[in-house]
N, C-alpha and C positions, 0 to 999 in steps of 0.2 A: 159468651156473651154477642148478641150482635150492641151497638152502640150508632140510636138515630137519631143522626145528627146531621145537623150545620152550621157551617163558618168559614170564614172571609181570613185569610190570608195578606198581607200591602205590607207596603212602604209609603214612605216620604221621605223623598232621597236629600228632598231642600236640607227638609232639616236631621235627618239620619232618624228615625225612626223605623224600624222592627215590627211588624204584633203581629195579634193570634185574637178574634173571639170569637168566640165556639156557643155554644148553645146545646140541651141536648136531651129525649131524656135516658139518664143512662147517668146512677146515683156516681161524687162530683168527678168530671168531664174534664175540670182542668189537673187532674194531675194527672192526667194521662197523655191529653189531643194536643195541647200546644208546646210549641217550641221554637225561638227565638232567640239571636242571638247580638250584640248592635254592632254593624256594621259587617255581616254574612250573612243571615236574613232570616227568614222563620221558614215550617211546618207547623203540615198541620193533618196532623193522624187520628182517623177513624173506619165508619162500619168496623169491620172486624178486627180489635185496635189491634196494628202491629206498633206497641210502641217502642221495639231495640227503632221504626221509623224517624222518628223525631231527636237521640245523640246520631241516630249514622246516616244522617238527615247530616246534621249543621256541620260534623265532620266529613263533607260531601263536599259542604258547599265553602267550607274554609278554604279549599282543594281550590276553588275558584266556577267550581262544576256549573252552566249552569242548574238553574228548574229545569228542563224538559231532560238534561242527561241529570242530574241524584235521584227522578221518577223511572227516568228508566233501567238504574244500576239498583235502585232494589228491590222490586217488583222483577228485575233476570232474574236472581234468582231463593225466588219468597214462593215457596208453593202455597201461599194460598190467595195468589194476589187478587184473583178471582172472584175475592171477595171483602179486596181496604180499598180503601178511598183514602190520595193523602192529594194536600194541596201544598204549593210552595216558594216560594217569593226570593230570588237573591240576588247575594248585594248588588247589581248593577239595577233589582226595579224588573228580571223578567220576571215573567210566570208561571206555572203549564200549573194539570189540577192532576188529575186520572183516576176514574172510577169503574172499582171490577164487573164483568158481566155481569158475575151471581152479588152482585148491592139488592138487598128490597127496593123495588119504586115508590117512590120514586125518587129512581137518586139520576145525578148527574152533574157536572160542575162547569160554570161557566170564566174567562180566563178576560183582560184587559189590563192596557194599564196603571203596569203599579199593584193589584191583586188578580188575586185567586180566591173564588168561588163556589159550594159544595153544600152538595147535604143527598144523604139518604133514609129510607124511607118515610122519604118528605108529604104533606097532601098532595103538592104541588111541584112541579115547573117555578112558580110564584113566588118560586120563597127564593129558589136562588135568579132569581127577575131583581125584585128585589133590593137582594142581600147585594150586588150588581148597581142598579141602576139608584142606592142609594150612596152608594160610595162609591162612584162617579162625580153624582150631584154637590158632595161637599166636600171641592177643594177650598183648599187654603183652613182648614181646621187645622186642629191638631190631628194625631192619627188614633189616638185613643178616644174622641172623641166619631172622627167618621166612623170607629170596626165596632161601637158601641152601635150607632144610629144604623148600622146597616146590621147588625144582628137585630134588633127593636124591628124594625121592619121587614125582614124574613119573620119574624115571630108575624105580629097583626098579614101578612100576607098567607101562611098560614102557619107554617112550625111544621114540626115534627107530629106524625099524625097517629103516635101513643102518646103524646103528651112533652106536659113538660118537668124538666126535673130539677137539672142541672147549666152555669154557668160563667162562665170565667175569658179574663179578660186577663190581654199580658202584651205589655211594648220595654222595649228593650232598645238600651237609647243610651253612646259613649259618654256616663261621666251625671247620668241628670237623673239617679233614683238618687233611695239615701244616703247621707254620706260619701259619696260621687258614687255611688258602684252603677252599673249599666244595666238595675231592671227597671221602667221608671215605673211603673203599671205591673202591679200582678195582683193581682180580684181574681177571689173565686165565690163562689155562694156555693155548694155543694148536691140539698136538697130545698128547693122553697117550691111556693106552688109555684109561683112568675116569679122566675128563678133573672128573666132582664132586669123587672122592673126594680126584684132586688141589685143583681148591679150597676146598676146607673145609682141610684143607693147608695153601694158603695164609693159611687164612680163619686161622687156630689162628692164627697165624704172628705175622701183622698184628693181631691181637688183644695177644699180646706183645710185640710192638714201639710200640704205637700207642693201644692200647685205656687208659683210662681206670677205674682204680680210685677208687670213691670216697670223700669225704673221712673220711668217718668211721671207717673200714678205715683209714689212712696207723696209723703204731706209733710211737709219738715215741721221742726216742732217744735215753735217758736213754743217763744214767758207761759203762752197760754196756756196753750195745747200741755205743755206742760207738766203745768202745775193743773187738769184736770185731769193727766195719768196715771197721777203725784197722787193726789186723794185717787181715786179708784182704783191703783195698785195698794193702797194704805186701806182698805175696806177688807182688803180681802187676805191682807195680816199681810203685805207685803212692803216694809217699810225704814228696809233699816238706814233710809239717806242719800243711798245712790244711786240713781232712776230707771242707769243703765240696764244695771246687777239685781236691780227689782224689777226690771222688765225681763230680760233675761230668765231668773228665776221662775217667775210667774208661765213664764212662756211654756220652758223644757215643762213644767210642772199637767202643761198642757197639751202636750203635746205639740208645741204649734214654733218649736226651737226654729227652727229653719228657715221659716217670716222671722226672722227675728239678732238686726245688728243695732248693738249698742242705740244709745234716744236719739241719738239726732233729727231723726226724720224714721218715721212708721208705715208699716206698711195697710194700708185701709184693712185690711183682710182679719188685722190682728186688733187691729184698734174698733173691734165692730164686733167680735169679740169683748173681749174688752168692756168697750157701756156692753149688751149684756147680760153682759158676767157678775158683773157688779152693781 
């Protein structure tokens, strides 16, 4: 089964982030196409998907091979290479893309500074151009946002000519994920009429629960605010008398524990949520 797909693999060397965004008329594309490892690189395997390109590509990247060399090594020994499509970004930000001559039109790719964009069975090359150009003009934003904006633009430019079904966003950064894991973002929409729109909604939720508010935006908890927080927690049946413990317990119940550190200062996102729910 051929996955008519468009994707972008990219990195942000300043933030030390590597990731992929993908959309396809293929059930659960996020389970097979995107592969990334912090400080190593990122791989997208698509068209007539060779899933082994993902782990094998990362293994080659760990040997410090360039993105071009990884593609050459993977495709050289693959009898099905004419049907494959592949995008790679390595640890140094070098990028490469490959489209086998048997991939269904429109099929092709484009590389630029720190990214590779590619797609097959597309309405036109405008989709890949939109991926690339949207990524290029969003410099300075977090990588996940840049990737998400890119595939949204690709969809608006025409996207997959068979329609929409699934999308995924995967970003790796050393110690930046939940409980200090390297998986910073791992979101998948397996089957949806508008998977990119749904992926954007999931990313907003991800930012609510796992985003990080800059330290300078945290609010000092004075006597007045402490009283408000205490009263709001009491309405929700968190009233042991220990404000820090009560706030922490409530935050854990609401999956906001990554945003709480005692009660001397409070993340404004947490305060907004507490006010909305009490």
